[in-house]
C-alpha positions, 0 to 999 in steps of 0.5 A, a space after each residue: 099377766 105381767 109380773 111386777 118388778 120389785 122396787 129398788 130404793 134410791 139408797 140401794 142404787 147409790 150404794 151399788 153405784 159406789 161399789 161399782 166405782 170402787 171396783 173400777 178404781 181397784 181394777 184401773 189404778 192408773 185412771 184413778 190416780 193411785 196415791 204415792 207412798 208417803 215417803 215419795 211425797 216427802 222426798 219430792 217435796 224435799 228435792 223441790 225445797 232443796 233446789 229452791 234453797 240452792 245451796 249446801 255447806 259441807 264441812 269435812 275432814 280432808 282425806 282420800 277422795 272424799 271431796 270428789 264424792 261430794 262433787 258427785 252429789 253436785 253433779 247429780 243436783 246441779 241446781 244446788 251450789 255446794 260449798 266445801 270446807 275441808 281441814 285436818 286434825 283439831 284445827 278443823 274442829 276448832 274452826 267449826 266450834 268457833 263459828 258456832 260460839 260466835 252465832 255463825 251457823 254456816 255448816 249444814 253437814 259435817 263428815 268427821 272422824 271419831 272423837 271430835 263429833 262425839 266429844 266436841 260437837 255433841 257432848 260439849 257444844 250440843 251442836 247436833 240435831 238428830 240425823 236419824 230424823 232426816 232419813 227418808 228413803 226406804 233403802 236408807 231406813 231399812 236396817 237390813 241393808 246395813 252391817 249386822 242388820 242395823 244402823 251404827 251410831 257413835 252416840 249412845 242415844 243412837 240418833 246423832 252421829 251416823 257411822 257409814 263405813 267400818 273398816 277392819 283396822 290393820 294391825 298397824 304394826 309394820 316391819 322391815 322385811 330385811 330384818 323381820 320374818 313375818 311368820 314369827 308374828 301371830 299375836 300382839 304379844 310377840 312384840 314383847 319378845 326380848 329380841 325386839 327390845 330397842 328395835 321398835 319405833 312408834 308414834 307418840 300417844 300424845 301425837 296420835 292416840 288412835 292405834 294405842 287406844 285400840 290396844 288399850 281397849 282390846 280385851 286380850 291386851 289392855 293396860 297390862 300389855 301396854 305396861 310391859 310394852 312401855 316399860 320393858 321394850 325401850 320403844 323409841 317414841 316420835 311425833 314425826 311420822 315421815 322420819 319414823 317411816 324412813 328409819 324403818 325403811 333404812 333398817 335403823 328399826 326393825 318394827 314400827 307402830 302406827 306409822 301411816 306412810 307404809 303403803 306409799 313407802 312399800 310402793 316405792 320398792 322399799 323393804 317395809 310392810 304391815 302385818 294383816 289383822 288376819 295374821 293375829 289371833 286377837 280380834 281385829 278392831 273396826 274403825 270409821 277412820 278420820 271421816 267415816 261419820 256424818 252429822 247434821 248441825 243445829 240451825 243448818 242454813 239449808 235444811 232441805 239441801 242437807 236432808 237431800 244430801 244425807 239421803 243421797 250419800 247414804 243410799 246405795 247409789 251414794 255409797 257405791 260412788 263413795 267406795 269406788 272413789 275412796 278406795 285407792 292402792 294406798 287406802 281402803 274403806 268399806 261401806 257399812 251398807 252390805 248391798 254395795 259391791 265390794 270389788 274395789 276393796 282387796 279381799 284381805 281388807 274386807 270385813 269377814 263373816 263370823 269375826 267378832 270385831 272390836 268397834 272403836 267408834 263407840 263411846 266406851 272405846 273412844 276416850 284416850 285419857 286412861 291410856 295417856 295417863 298410863 303412858 305418863 305414869 310409866 315415863 316417870 319411872 
């Protein structure tokens, strides 16, 4: 007698078939056409859209080899014609803001300095878009790849002005090696030694306030230190950097403050040098220099090309190219990315673990007005 087979419903057969299909997809993702990550889909769309736009406009503070880095992007994406507008100082920012006031939205991205992106472009002109919203690549978004395990912004909102490099500032105190024994200096306070009275030349704060600003906002120094320096030491102020460097090299002065031509002058064999920040007991500053921030302009004419450039530049590949091209024997920069090789940077000029740096690129340390007011008051005495 034959045993009857139990009946299987059509619904059960369908369920089994679906289960087998799911198992086959799991076991053979290639055949199933495994879905791409969301970021990769967005990235590929951005690359295609950027190539269709075919143009990118980058405004930048012209210094070092930054233009060569921008050209490296052009080489990687030859379909995108990159236009660069370089400049220095206030005239560069004036040009950009003048264009914006005239309704000419020509710039996509600006690689700027410290005060102008925040004070001029962000606070006054309201000309910036949140650059953070343009980050696509996981390696850019992953904050663990960056110094202190986070992204660094100049603006308090943490959205608009991205600081991509942070250099430990040199003391920016230089000396004539024939007149000064560097072992005598362990602190900025050593500048107040009466033996150096009338033997110091410095760049006028009204010409360049960056270095002075660092002294003003260092907790251990501040207004009290500057009152003594301005009021007691008979410092010779000048707006002529080259002349001040020549005076130091020829021995007319023993010490110099905030002179920019010291590395080149030393390379010529002249007896000048700078004190390293590691020599001084006060915590060193951390700055972003004249072109260490990147911003996205409102109504950027080529938004996809801008997005592509921002992500490439902040990627490991882009920051390696940046660090290799920007570091020369006269200038040193260090990417905020911690996963890029530091070989191009001499050991003495790298960020050091365990050091609590004073960041000079944050809003509360960028305002030179209190410093300039103090300087003006002391001059009147």
